[in-house]
C-alpha positions, 0 to 999 in steps of 0.5 A, a space after each residue: 419484515 424487510 426482504 434481504 437485499 443483495 450488496 450489488 443493489 445497495 452499492 448501485 444506489 450509493 452517491 459517488 460524488 465524494 469519490 469524484 471529489 477524492 479522485 479530482 484531489 488525488 489527480 491534482 496532487 499527482 500532477 503537482 508532484 510531477 511538476 514540482 520534482 525532477 526525479 519522482 517515482 511511484 511506490 508500487 507493491 501490487 497492494 490495493 492502495 498502490 493499485 488505486 494510486 496507479 489507476 489515478 496516475 493513469 488518469 492523470 497522465 495517460 489517454 484512455 484507450 480500450 484497445 490497450 491491455 491496461 485500458 490506457 495508452 502512453 507513458 507515466 512521467 516516472 518509474 514504479 518502485 518496489 522494495 522486495 523483502 524476499 518474504 513477499 507473497 508469491 501471488 503478489 509478486 506475480 501480479 506486480 510483474 504482470 501488471 507492469 508488463 501489460 502497462 509497459 512501464 519501468 519497474 525499479 526493484 530494490 532487493 533486501 537480499 542485496 542489502 544483506 549481501 552488502 552488510 547494511 542489514 544484519 538479521 538476528 534470525 533467518 526467519 525474523 520479519 524483514 518488514 522493518 528492515 526494508 527501510 534500509 533498502 528503500 533509502 539505498 534505492 532512493 540514493 542510488 536513483 536520486 529520487 526526490 519524491 516518492 508517491 505512496 498509497 498511505 492513508 490517514 485512517 490506517 494508523 495513528 502515526 499516519 494520521 499525523 502525516 501531511 500529504 507532502 511529507 518532508 524527509 531530511 537528508 537521513 530519510 527521517 520523518 520529524 513530526 514536529 517539523 512538518 510544513 503547513 498545508 493551507 488550501 492546496 498550497 504545498 511547500 515542496 522546497 528541498 535541500 540536497 539529499 532530502 526528499 518527499 513522500 507524497 500521498 495522493 489518497 491520504 484523505 481516503 478511507 478503506 471504504 473509499 478505496 474499495 468503492 473506487 476499486 468496485 467502480 473502476 473495476 481495478 484488477 487486484 491480486 486474488 488474495 484480497 478475495 475469499 479463498 481457502 488457506 491454511 492458517 494458524 490461530 495465534 494471539 487473536 490473529 490468523 497467521 498464514 502457513 508459509 515457509 517463513 511462518 511455520 507452526 510453533 510447538 502446540 499450534 494447530 494448522 487449519 484450513 479457513 475461508 479468508 481474505 487479506 485486507 492488506 498485503 505485505 511481508 509474509 511474516 507480519 501480514 495476516 488474513 481475516 475470515 471472510 466470504 467476500 468474493 468480489 469488490 462489491 461484497 468487500 464494500 458491504 463487509 467494510 461498512 460493518 468493520 470496527 477495527 482498522 485494516 492494520 489493527 486487524 491484520 498486522 502483527 508488527 503494529 501490535 508490538 506497541 502503540 508507537 511502533 509505526 511512528 518509530 519506524 516512520 521516524 527511521 525512514 519507513 514508508 
């Protein structure tokens, strides 16, 4: 019988040539964005995908410097942008601010509360999910700062609608995505022409998988919020998901609150993001666990994507990330 092998021993033997190829492609795309647009920005939420894109941007535009707190010196040619719903996990916001501070980059935050105050967003209930509403705040932030390209960490393996999207995703003057009007992407040629008021969403890691992301995080030792690793958290079992107990997700009548060892595969609005039970305490253990999963991270953890098969596509047509 074969003896048990530690995950660290398995990962060390993995051929990382494909990661080098994905990294090279992503850096090329980032440099294309910087060269093709006047006012690009990088969406940075503090989530794992945006942390990977941020590291790729550092490699694309900065000098490696071991003496610098972030490991790289210099300035990115674009600001970082985050849309704060007001229902973000506090741990993620704290991590975001710490990361931006040590890098010395400029952070633009669009607050959903400001949109509510202006009347452009109206909530039916104070505790309803704000995830879908952040599209309005995003488009207002784009208009205010005149961004013509937003770099994001979306990947095709996450969800059906995202699998349809191009690396350079055109948005019309209303910020909407039209699946039938996407531009062809032949080889490494991208049509980046836009009319006044239009913009692009650009996805450097579009061709990556969740496993690729975690392999890269492990290889590059990229810092993440501790929520991504095993920890004790109070949760409520609801409709096959583990709903985290927070002030905006209280237990419903008859529900039981329990403490479980969990980690988050993705982080977002507290009202729709759920953890999974897991003992994985570091990136290497998460890689080993990811090798065995059969459900996408959004399918396993996002309540808003379970309303219908077309939930994400409908939101993207309205201007969602």
